[in-house]
C-alpha positions as CSV (number, residue, x, y, z in Angstrom):
1,M,74.2,142.9,-20.7
2,A,77.8,144.2,-20.8
3,E,77.6,143.6,-24.5
4,N,74.5,145.7,-24.8
5,T,76.1,148.6,-22.8
6,R,79.2,148.4,-24.9
7,M,77.1,148.6,-28.1
8,K,75.3,151.7,-26.7
9,E,78.6,153.3,-25.9
10,I,80.0,152.6,-29.4
11,A,76.8,154.0,-30.9
12,R,77.1,157.1,-28.7
13,L,80.8,157.5,-29.6
14,K,79.9,157.3,-33.3
15,D,77.2,160.0,-32.8
16,L,79.7,162.1,-30.9
17,S,82.3,161.6,-33.6
18,A,79.8,162.6,-36.3
19,E,78.8,165.7,-34.2
20,V,82.5,166.7,-33.8
21,S,83.0,166.3,-37.6
22,R,80.1,168.6,-38.2
23,L,81.4,171.1,-35.7
24,V,84.9,171.0,-37.3
25,E,83.4,171.4,-40.8
26,S,81.2,174.4,-39.5
27,M,84.3,176.0,-37.9
28,E,86.3,175.6,-41.1
29,R,83.5,177.2,-43.1
30,R,83.3,180.1,-40.7
31,K,87.0,180.5,-40.8
32,R,86.9,180.8,-44.6
33,E,84.1,183.3,-44.4
34,F,86.0,185.3,-41.8
35,Q,89.1,185.4,-44.1
36,K,86.9,186.6,-47.0
37,F,85.5,189.3,-44.7
38,Q,89.0,190.4,-43.7
39,T,90.0,190.6,-47.3
40,L,87.0,192.7,-48.1
41,E,87.6,194.9,-45.1
42,S,91.2,195.4,-46.2
43,T,90.2,196.2,-49.8
44,M,87.5,198.7,-48.6
45,G,90.0,200.4,-46.3
46,S,92.5,200.9,-49.1
47,L,89.8,202.2,-51.3
48,L,88.7,204.7,-48.7
49,Q,92.3,205.9,-48.3
50,T,92.8,206.5,-52.0
51,K,91.7,209.9,-53.1
52,P,90.2,210.4,-56.5
53,P,92.2,212.7,-58.8
54,P,91.2,216.3,-58.5
55,S,88.7,217.4,-61.2
56,T,89.4,220.5,-63.2
57,K,85.8,221.1,-64.3
58,P,83.0,221.7,-61.9
59,Q,80.6,218.9,-61.3
60,P,77.0,219.5,-62.5
61,F,74.3,219.9,-59.9
62,Q,72.3,216.6,-59.7
63,V,68.9,216.3,-58.2
64,C,68.3,212.9,-56.7
65,N,64.8,211.6,-56.9
66,V,62.9,214.9,-56.3
67,K,59.2,214.2,-56.6
68,L,57.2,217.1,-58.0
69,D,53.4,217.2,-57.7
70,F,51.4,218.2,-60.7
71,P,49.2,221.3,-60.0
72,H,45.5,221.0,-59.9
73,F,43.4,223.5,-61.9
74,D,39.9,224.6,-60.8
75,G,39.4,227.5,-63.2
76,I,41.1,230.2,-61.1
77,E,44.6,231.7,-61.7
78,F,45.1,230.2,-65.2
79,L,48.4,231.9,-65.8
80,Q,49.9,230.5,-62.5
81,W,48.7,227.0,-63.3
82,I,50.0,227.0,-66.8
83,F,53.4,228.2,-65.6
84,K,53.6,225.4,-63.0
85,A,52.4,222.8,-65.5
86,E,54.9,223.8,-68.1
87,Y,57.8,223.6,-65.6
88,F,56.5,220.2,-64.4
89,F,56.5,218.8,-68.0
90,N,59.9,220.3,-68.7
91,Y,61.4,218.8,-65.5
92,Y,60.1,215.4,-66.3
93,H,60.7,215.7,-70.1
94,T,57.1,214.8,-70.7
95,P,56.2,214.1,-74.4
96,D,53.5,216.3,-75.8
97,D,51.1,213.3,-76.4
98,Q,51.1,212.6,-72.6
99,R,50.7,216.2,-71.4
100,L,47.0,216.4,-72.1
101,I,46.3,213.1,-70.3
102,I,48.3,214.2,-67.2
103,A,46.7,217.6,-67.1
104,S,43.1,216.3,-67.6
105,I,43.4,214.1,-64.5
106,H,44.2,217.2,-62.4
107,L,41.3,219.3,-63.5
108,E,38.7,220.2,-60.8
109,K,35.3,221.8,-60.3
110,E,33.8,223.6,-63.3
111,V,36.7,222.8,-65.5
112,I,35.8,219.1,-65.6
113,P,32.5,219.4,-67.4
114,W,34.0,222.0,-69.8
115,F,36.8,219.6,-70.6
116,Q,34.5,216.6,-71.1
117,M,32.3,218.6,-73.5
118,Q,35.3,219.9,-75.5
119,N,37.1,216.5,-75.4
120,R,34.0,214.7,-76.9
121,A,34.3,217.1,-79.9
122,N,38.0,216.3,-80.2
123,A,38.8,220.0,-79.7
124,F,42.3,219.2,-78.3
125,P,44.6,217.5,-80.8
126,T,47.7,218.8,-79.0
127,W,48.8,220.3,-75.7
128,V,49.1,223.7,-77.3
129,A,45.5,223.6,-78.6
130,F,44.4,222.6,-75.1
131,T,46.2,225.4,-73.4
132,R,44.9,228.0,-75.9
133,A,41.3,226.8,-75.4
134,L,41.8,226.8,-71.6
135,E,43.1,230.3,-71.7
136,T,40.2,231.5,-73.8
137,E,37.8,230.0,-71.3
138,F,39.5,230.6,-68.0
139,G,42.3,233.0,-68.6
140,P,42.4,236.7,-68.4
141,S,40.1,238.6,-70.8
142,P,41.8,239.6,-74.1
143,Y,40.3,243.0,-73.5
144,E,42.2,243.4,-70.3
145,C,45.2,245.6,-70.6
146,P,47.7,244.7,-67.8
147,K,49.9,247.6,-68.8
148,A,47.1,250.2,-68.3
149,T,45.9,248.5,-65.2
150,L,49.4,248.5,-63.8
151,C,49.9,252.2,-64.5
152,K,46.5,253.0,-62.8
153,L,47.2,250.7,-59.8
154,T,47.4,252.5,-56.5
155,Q,47.9,251.3,-52.9
156,T,44.6,251.0,-51.1
157,S,45.6,248.9,-48.1
158,F,48.9,247.4,-47.0
159,V,52.1,247.7,-49.0
160,H,52.4,243.9,-49.2
161,D,48.9,243.7,-50.9
162,Y,49.8,246.4,-53.3
163,Y,53.2,244.7,-54.1
164,T,51.4,241.4,-54.7
165,Q,49.0,243.0,-57.2
166,F,51.7,245.0,-58.8
167,T,54.0,241.9,-59.3
168,S,51.1,239.9,-60.7
169,L,50.4,242.6,-63.3
170,A,54.1,243.4,-64.0
171,N,54.7,239.7,-64.8
172,R,52.3,240.0,-67.7
173,V,53.8,243.3,-69.1
174,Q,56.8,243.4,-71.5
175,G,58.7,246.6,-70.9
176,I,61.6,248.5,-69.3
177,I,62.4,247.8,-65.7
178,E,62.8,251.5,-64.9
179,A,59.2,252.2,-66.2
180,L,57.9,249.4,-64.0
181,L,59.7,250.9,-61.0
182,D,58.2,254.3,-61.8
183,C,54.7,252.8,-61.9
184,F,55.2,251.0,-58.6
185,V,56.5,254.1,-56.8
186,G,53.8,256.3,-58.4
187,G,51.1,254.0,-57.0
188,L,52.2,254.1,-53.4
189,K,50.4,256.2,-50.9
190,P,51.8,259.8,-50.8
191,Y,52.9,259.6,-47.1
192,I,55.0,256.5,-47.9
193,I,56.7,258.2,-50.9
194,S,57.4,261.3,-48.7
195,Q,59.2,259.1,-46.2
196,G,61.8,258.4,-48.9
197,I,61.7,254.9,-50.1
């Protein structure tokens, strides 16, 4: 029986010895990892303390991952839609052959059946052809004269409403800024003009 107890103790000592060896090995591994971490921390600290040389030229403005949404078009406000679409395509450097596909996905309401009918007839070989056809169908009338309308425009309600209408028309007119200002002031209600703008 004493022999059996001794054998158990020897086996237990061997197990303990193996466990101690594993613990020592684990501690050595952690010690090496800690030394690597200290080296890395020291390197990062020295990098943070080093200042980059001053730049003589200004750094360009960089936009980081700005997501722009493509505008939807439902047949109203064609000029505003085309303005936004062109800026979207320019921002993303969209090739001409992809512009029509992107735009067609964002058409709504009565524009969809019009597009489908025209597209079946291959009426849009290019983005430019598409925008011209779209302007003919949904844009301002070619008989509309924004310059004449602008000169005849008068304030009928709030100044803000008048200003919005004026700006929308003025955006479509090529001309001298002073003439536009004269048209704007001339269209205001007389009592506003008399108060001295």
